[in-house]
C-alpha positions as CSV (number, residue, x, y, z in Angstrom):
1,M,-90.8,143.2,38.8
2,R,-92.8,140.1,39.3
3,V,-92.8,138.9,42.9
4,A,-94.3,135.9,44.4
5,L,-95.8,136.0,47.8
6,I,-96.0,132.6,49.4
7,M,-97.4,131.5,52.6
8,E,-98.8,128.2,53.7
9,C,-102.1,129.2,55.0
10,P,-105.4,130.7,53.8
11,L,-105.2,134.5,53.1
12,L,-108.3,135.2,55.4
13,Q,-106.9,133.6,58.4
14,T,-106.3,136.2,61.1
15,G,-102.7,135.7,62.2
16,G,-100.0,137.9,61.8
17,V,-98.4,136.2,58.5
18,E,-101.8,136.4,56.9
19,V,-102.3,140.1,57.8
20,L,-98.7,141.0,56.5
21,V,-99.2,139.2,53.3
22,R,-102.6,140.6,52.6
23,E,-101.2,144.1,53.3
24,L,-98.2,143.5,51.0
25,T,-100.5,142.0,48.2
26,L,-102.5,145.2,48.1
27,R,-99.6,147.7,48.5
28,L,-97.1,146.1,46.3
29,A,-99.5,145.9,43.5
30,S,-98.9,149.6,42.3
31,E,-94.9,148.8,42.4
32,C,-94.9,145.2,41.0
33,E,-96.8,142.2,39.5
34,V,-97.7,140.2,42.4
35,V,-98.1,136.2,42.2
36,L,-99.8,135.1,45.3
37,V,-99.3,131.6,46.2
38,T,-101.8,130.5,49.2
39,D,-103.9,127.3,50.1
40,D,-106.9,129.2,49.0
41,E,-109.4,128.6,46.1
42,E,-109.1,131.5,43.8
43,S,-112.8,132.1,44.3
44,T,-112.4,132.5,47.9
45,L,-109.9,135.3,47.8
46,P,-111.4,138.9,48.4
47,E,-112.3,140.8,45.1
48,S,-109.9,143.7,46.2
49,H,-107.1,140.9,46.1
50,R,-108.1,139.2,43.0
51,A,-108.2,142.6,41.1
52,A,-104.6,143.5,42.7
53,I,-102.7,140.3,41.8
54,F,-101.1,139.3,38.5
55,A,-101.8,135.6,39.2
56,H,-102.8,133.1,41.8
57,V,-101.0,129.9,42.4
58,R,-102.6,127.1,44.7
59,L,-100.2,125.7,47.2
60,P,-99.0,122.3,46.4
61,L,-99.5,120.0,49.6
62,P,-97.7,118.2,51.2
63,H,-94.6,120.7,51.5
64,T,-92.0,118.2,50.1
65,H,-89.3,118.5,47.9
66,A,-91.6,117.1,44.8
67,A,-94.2,120.0,45.8
68,G,-91.3,122.7,45.9
69,S,-90.3,121.2,42.5
70,Q,-94.0,121.6,41.1
71,L,-94.2,125.2,42.5
72,C,-90.8,126.0,40.9
73,A,-92.3,124.9,37.6
74,A,-95.5,127.1,38.1
75,L,-93.5,130.1,39.0
76,R,-90.9,129.8,36.3
77,E,-93.9,129.7,33.9
78,L,-95.1,132.8,35.2
79,K,-91.7,134.1,35.0
80,I,-91.2,135.3,38.5
81,D,-88.1,137.4,39.5
82,L,-88.4,136.8,43.1
83,A,-90.1,134.2,45.4
84,H,-90.6,135.4,48.9
85,F,-91.8,132.6,51.5
86,H,-93.5,133.7,54.6
87,L,-93.1,131.1,57.0
88,G,-95.4,130.6,60.1
89,G,-92.7,128.7,62.2
90,T,-89.2,127.4,62.2
91,Y,-90.1,124.0,60.5
92,A,-92.5,125.4,57.9
93,W,-91.9,124.2,54.2
94,N,-90.5,121.0,55.8
95,S,-87.4,122.9,56.5
96,R,-85.9,120.8,59.2
97,D,-85.7,117.7,56.6
98,Y,-82.9,119.2,54.3
99,F,-83.3,116.8,51.5
100,N,-87.1,116.6,51.3
101,S,-87.7,120.3,51.9
102,A,-89.6,122.3,49.6
103,L,-87.1,125.1,49.8
104,R,-84.5,122.9,48.8
105,A,-86.1,122.5,45.3
106,F,-85.8,126.2,44.9
107,V,-82.1,126.0,45.5
108,E,-81.8,123.3,43.2
109,H,-83.9,124.6,40.2
110,D,-82.2,128.0,40.7
111,V,-85.2,130.2,41.3
112,P,-84.3,133.0,43.3
113,F,-86.1,133.3,46.8
114,L,-85.9,134.7,50.1
115,V,-87.5,133.3,53.3
116,T,-89.0,135.4,56.2
117,N,-89.6,133.3,59.5
118,H,-92.3,135.1,61.4
119,G,-92.9,132.5,63.9
120,V,-89.6,131.7,66.0
121,F,-91.8,131.4,69.0
122,G,-91.3,127.5,68.8
123,F,-87.4,128.2,68.9
124,F,-87.7,130.1,72.0
125,G,-90.2,127.8,73.7
126,Y,-87.7,124.9,73.1
127,C,-84.4,126.6,73.3
128,G,-85.1,129.5,75.6
129,P,-83.2,130.3,78.8
130,Q,-86.2,128.7,80.7
131,Q,-85.3,125.2,79.5
132,P,-82.5,123.1,81.2
133,L,-79.2,123.1,79.4
134,W,-79.7,119.3,78.3
135,K,-82.7,120.0,76.5
136,R,-81.4,123.3,74.8
137,L,-78.4,121.2,73.7
138,A,-80.6,118.2,72.5
139,V,-82.8,120.2,70.1
140,L,-80.4,122.9,69.1
141,P,-79.0,120.8,66.0
142,Y,-82.5,120.6,64.4
143,F,-83.2,124.4,64.9
144,W,-79.7,125.3,63.7
145,L,-80.1,123.0,60.6
146,S,-83.5,124.7,59.8
147,L,-82.1,128.1,60.4
148,I,-79.2,127.3,57.8
149,H,-81.4,125.9,55.4
150,I,-83.9,128.7,55.3
151,S,-81.1,131.4,55.2
152,E,-79.3,129.7,52.2
153,P,-78.2,132.3,49.9
154,T,-79.9,132.3,46.5
155,R,-78.8,133.9,43.1
156,P,-80.4,136.9,41.8
């Protein structure tokens, strides 16, 4: 199986998403072929990761529908079986803009993917019980649409 691990930031940052993807890259390499998609220049990746991966794809920016289509084409060329987006926040990959989202391109191009949102703290900050009801109700539609979008089922 060939899996693309996709994140929005450089591999060597020290946030939780980066640490997780670094570990997954090294540990999954013995089980499947890993395609790493990051914002890094390939030459800046640690040697251990360059040796472990099948391929590296530089992240197209900004995270628009056009960039998602570009990424779909690159991953189709590499014959990936699954793309796994590691989101660092609720609105990552432009997910709140349904028609201009990079994720929407994966649905339209029929590229199988799943999304893991590792940064829902924005949601709790804006919609948490500490906020007045009017504020929670005002921002809830944006968060709800983003959640529906990143949870959209894909075909295997």
